[in-house]
C-alpha positions as CSV (number, residue, x, y, z in Angstrom):
1,M,107.5,94.4,119.8
2,R,109.4,95.6,122.9
3,V,111.4,93.2,125.4
4,D,114.0,93.6,128.4
5,L,117.4,93.6,127.6
6,L,119.8,93.7,130.6
7,G,117.3,95.8,132.8
8,L,116.3,98.0,129.7
9,S,113.9,98.1,127.2
10,V,114.5,97.7,123.1
11,D,112.2,97.2,120.2
12,L,112.7,94.4,118.0
13,L,111.5,96.4,114.6
14,G,113.8,96.7,111.5
15,R,114.7,99.6,109.7
16,D,111.7,99.3,107.1
17,E,109.0,99.2,110.4
18,T,111.0,102.0,111.9
19,L,111.0,104.4,109.1
20,A,107.5,103.9,108.6
21,R,106.3,104.8,111.9
22,A,108.7,108.0,112.0
23,L,107.0,109.3,109.0
24,A,103.5,108.5,109.8
25,A,104.2,110.6,112.9
26,M,105.5,113.6,110.9
27,A,102.7,113.1,108.8
28,G,100.3,113.2,111.2
29,E,99.1,109.9,110.4
30,A,100.1,108.4,113.8
31,P,100.5,109.4,117.4
32,P,103.9,111.6,118.0
33,L,107.0,109.8,118.5
34,R,109.9,109.9,120.4
35,H,112.5,107.7,119.0
36,A,115.8,106.4,121.0
37,A,118.8,104.7,119.8
38,L,120.3,101.8,122.0
39,D,124.0,100.9,121.4
40,V,126.5,99.7,124.0
41,A,127.7,103.1,124.9
42,T,124.2,104.0,125.6
43,L,123.4,101.0,127.7
44,V,126.3,100.9,129.7
45,A,125.8,104.6,130.5
46,A,122.0,103.7,131.6
47,R,123.1,100.9,133.8
48,R,124.7,103.7,136.0
49,D,122.5,106.7,135.5
50,A,118.5,106.3,136.5
51,V,117.5,109.1,135.0
52,L,119.0,107.9,131.6
53,A,117.3,104.6,132.1
54,R,114.3,105.9,132.8
55,D,114.4,108.3,129.9
56,L,114.8,105.3,127.6
57,R,112.2,103.2,129.2
58,E,109.9,106.3,128.5
59,S,110.8,106.7,124.9
60,D,108.1,105.3,122.4
61,L,110.4,103.3,120.2
62,V,114.1,102.4,120.9
63,S,116.0,100.9,118.2
64,V,118.6,98.2,117.9
65,A,121.6,100.8,117.0
66,G,124.6,98.7,117.7
67,S,126.2,95.4,116.8
68,G,126.6,94.5,120.3
69,I,123.0,95.2,121.1
70,A,122.0,93.1,118.1
71,L,124.7,90.2,119.6
72,A,123.1,90.3,123.0
73,L,119.7,89.9,121.7
74,W,120.9,86.8,120.0
75,L,122.4,85.5,123.2
76,A,119.0,86.0,124.8
77,G,117.5,83.6,122.2
78,R,115.8,86.6,120.3
79,G,117.4,85.5,116.8
80,A,119.3,87.3,114.6
81,R,117.8,91.1,114.8
82,P,118.7,93.8,112.3
83,R,120.4,96.6,113.4
84,V,118.9,100.0,112.7
85,A,121.7,102.3,112.4
86,G,121.3,106.0,112.9
87,I,123.0,107.1,109.8
88,D,120.4,104.5,107.8
89,L,117.5,105.8,109.6
90,F,118.3,109.3,109.0
91,D,118.8,108.9,105.3
92,G,115.5,107.2,105.0
93,V,113.7,109.9,107.2
94,L,115.0,112.7,104.9
95,E,114.3,110.7,101.5
96,G,110.9,110.5,102.7
97,C,110.8,114.1,103.8
98,E,111.6,115.1,100.4
99,R,108.9,112.9,98.9
100,R,105.9,114.0,101.0
101,G,106.9,117.3,101.5
102,L,108.0,117.3,105.3
103,R,110.2,119.6,107.0
104,P,112.5,118.4,109.3
105,F,114.7,120.4,111.6
106,L,118.2,119.7,112.5
107,L,120.0,120.0,115.8
108,G,123.4,119.0,117.1
109,E,127.4,118.9,116.2
110,A,129.5,122.0,115.4
111,P,127.8,125.1,113.8
112,D,130.3,124.1,110.6
113,V,129.5,120.2,110.4
114,V,125.7,120.9,110.7
115,A,125.8,124.0,108.1
116,D,127.9,121.6,105.8
117,A,125.4,118.8,106.5
118,A,122.5,120.9,105.1
119,R,124.1,122.1,102.4
120,A,124.9,118.5,101.4
121,L,121.1,117.4,102.1
122,R,120.2,120.2,99.8
123,R,122.3,118.8,96.7
124,R,121.3,115.2,97.7
125,H,117.5,116.0,97.7
126,P,116.9,119.3,95.5
127,R,113.1,119.2,96.6
128,L,113.7,118.9,100.5
129,R,112.9,121.8,102.6
130,L,114.7,122.2,106.0
131,A,112.5,124.0,108.9
132,G,115.9,125.0,110.2
133,R,119.0,123.8,111.9
134,H,120.8,125.0,115.1
135,H,124.7,123.5,116.5
136,G,124.8,121.5,119.5
137,H,127.2,123.5,121.4
138,F,125.0,125.4,123.6
139,R,124.1,125.9,127.2
140,P,121.4,124.8,128.8
141,D,120.1,128.2,129.6
142,Q,120.0,128.9,125.8
143,E,117.8,125.7,125.6
144,P,114.3,127.7,125.9
145,E,115.4,130.1,122.9
146,I,116.3,127.0,120.7
147,C,112.8,125.5,121.4
148,R,111.2,128.3,120.8
149,R,113.2,128.6,117.3
150,I,112.1,125.1,116.7
151,A,108.4,125.8,117.9
152,A,108.1,128.9,115.4
153,S,109.8,127.0,112.3
154,G,106.6,124.8,112.2
155,A,108.8,121.4,112.0
156,D,107.5,118.4,111.3
157,G,110.2,116.6,112.9
158,L,113.5,117.3,115.2
159,V,116.4,115.2,114.3
160,L,119.0,115.2,117.0
161,S,122.5,114.4,116.5
162,L,123.8,114.8,120.1
163,P,125.7,112.2,122.4
164,A,123.0,110.1,124.4
165,G,123.9,111.9,127.8
166,L,123.3,115.4,126.4
167,R,120.5,114.1,123.8
168,H,118.4,112.9,126.9
169,G,119.4,115.5,129.2
170,F,117.9,118.1,126.6
171,L,114.7,116.0,125.8
172,R,114.1,115.8,129.8
173,R,114.5,119.2,130.3
174,N,112.6,120.4,127.4
175,R,109.6,117.9,127.2
176,E,106.8,120.5,127.2
177,R,108.5,122.8,125.0
178,L,109.2,121.0,122.2
179,A,106.0,120.7,120.3
180,V,106.9,118.7,117.2
181,P,105.5,115.3,116.1
182,L,109.0,113.1,115.8
183,V,112.3,113.4,118.0
184,L,114.7,110.9,115.7
185,S,118.2,110.0,117.7
186,A,121.0,110.0,115.2
187,E,124.1,110.9,116.6
188,G,127.0,111.6,114.1
189,A,124.6,111.5,111.1
190,F,125.5,115.1,110.5
191,A,129.4,114.5,110.4
192,L,128.8,111.4,107.9
193,T,126.4,113.5,105.7
194,A,128.8,116.6,105.8
195,G,131.8,114.1,104.9
196,R,133.7,114.9,107.8
197,M,133.7,111.3,108.5
198,H,133.3,108.4,106.5
199,R,130.7,105.4,106.9
200,A,132.4,101.7,107.3
201,P,132.6,99.6,104.5
202,P,129.9,97.1,104.4
203,L,132.3,94.2,105.2
204,V,133.3,95.9,108.4
205,R,129.5,96.7,109.3
206,R,128.7,93.3,108.5
207,V,131.2,91.8,111.1
208,G,130.0,94.4,114.0
209,A,133.2,96.3,113.7
210,E,131.8,99.8,112.5
211,W,132.3,101.1,116.1
212,A,136.1,100.6,115.3
213,Y,136.2,102.0,112.3
214,R,134.4,105.2,113.4
215,A,136.9,105.4,116.7
216,A,140.0,105.3,114.2
217,Q,139.0,108.5,112.6
218,D,138.7,110.4,115.8
219,P,140.5,108.5,118.2
220,R,141.1,111.3,120.8
221,R,137.4,111.3,121.5
222,L,136.0,108.1,120.6
223,A,138.6,105.7,121.0
224,G,139.0,105.4,124.8
225,R,135.4,105.6,125.3
226,A,134.6,102.8,122.9
227,L,137.1,100.6,124.6
228,R,135.8,101.3,127.8
229,S,132.2,100.9,126.8
230,N,132.8,97.6,125.3
231,A,134.8,96.1,128.6
232,A,131.9,97.2,130.5
233,F,129.5,95.6,128.2
234,A,131.3,92.2,127.5
235,G,131.5,92.0,131.8
236,L,127.5,92.4,131.8
237,L,127.0,89.7,128.9
238,L,129.1,87.4,130.8
239,A,127.6,88.0,134.2
240,A,124.3,87.5,132.6
241,L,125.2,84.2,130.9
242,L,126.7,83.0,134.2
243,R,123.5,83.8,136.0
244,R,121.7,81.9,133.3
245,V,123.8,78.9,133.4
246,A,123.1,79.2,137.1
247,D,119.5,79.1,137.1
248,P,118.2,77.2,133.8
249,R,114.9,77.6,134.6
250,L,114.8,81.3,133.1
251,P,113.0,81.3,129.6
252,A,115.2,81.6,127.1
253,G,113.3,84.1,125.1
254,S,113.0,86.3,128.3
255,G,116.3,88.7,127.7
256,L,119.3,88.8,129.4
257,R,118.7,89.8,132.8
258,A,122.1,91.3,135.0
């Protein structure tokens, strides 16, 4: 079920449903699927970038990737929605690929990080066959060659571990070149898989503070961005809630609009 949240679209699917749709697309049992992940930073950026907002709306499936998005949906009267973290979805897809003989292509992050992630995946999933890998430090003029490599690999799916702005720009420029049944968004998944970053403990995840735990591991790159995004998001939520108070005719389940 797709609903509106602060002018953007998000799908109310849990991890198992999302995983089933992703693997079915990879196996050719369902139409091709372009997956996007919606967290606070992406929502705030999309509110300021009409092209990014359009890309999100045009994605086939937009997951509730952040605890802030789950909170906003609860405030909108949608109940407690399960979060579909990128690393959880990535792990599930890779397990399914090993079991079903599907071959994903990994694209993103630094050269040594994606290489270490590939080695870690082979240890964790001995029967897994990767179609290939490429780091995320490339220029736009190098993208046609990267897309040719992906197509030539015969990959059943593409896992993108790039920041939202770079990820959607890459997909927008190469929509016609990417002939893969699945595009899966999983920012940060390679660094976690390679052991370069560590997953927050379960308690930290349950209270919705995984973003802070992650920012603390790379404060120079992540802390400022997270604080700015969260502050802007809090302002959007407050404005939307005040608008709802001022106009009680708005249906409770219609989603927050600002």
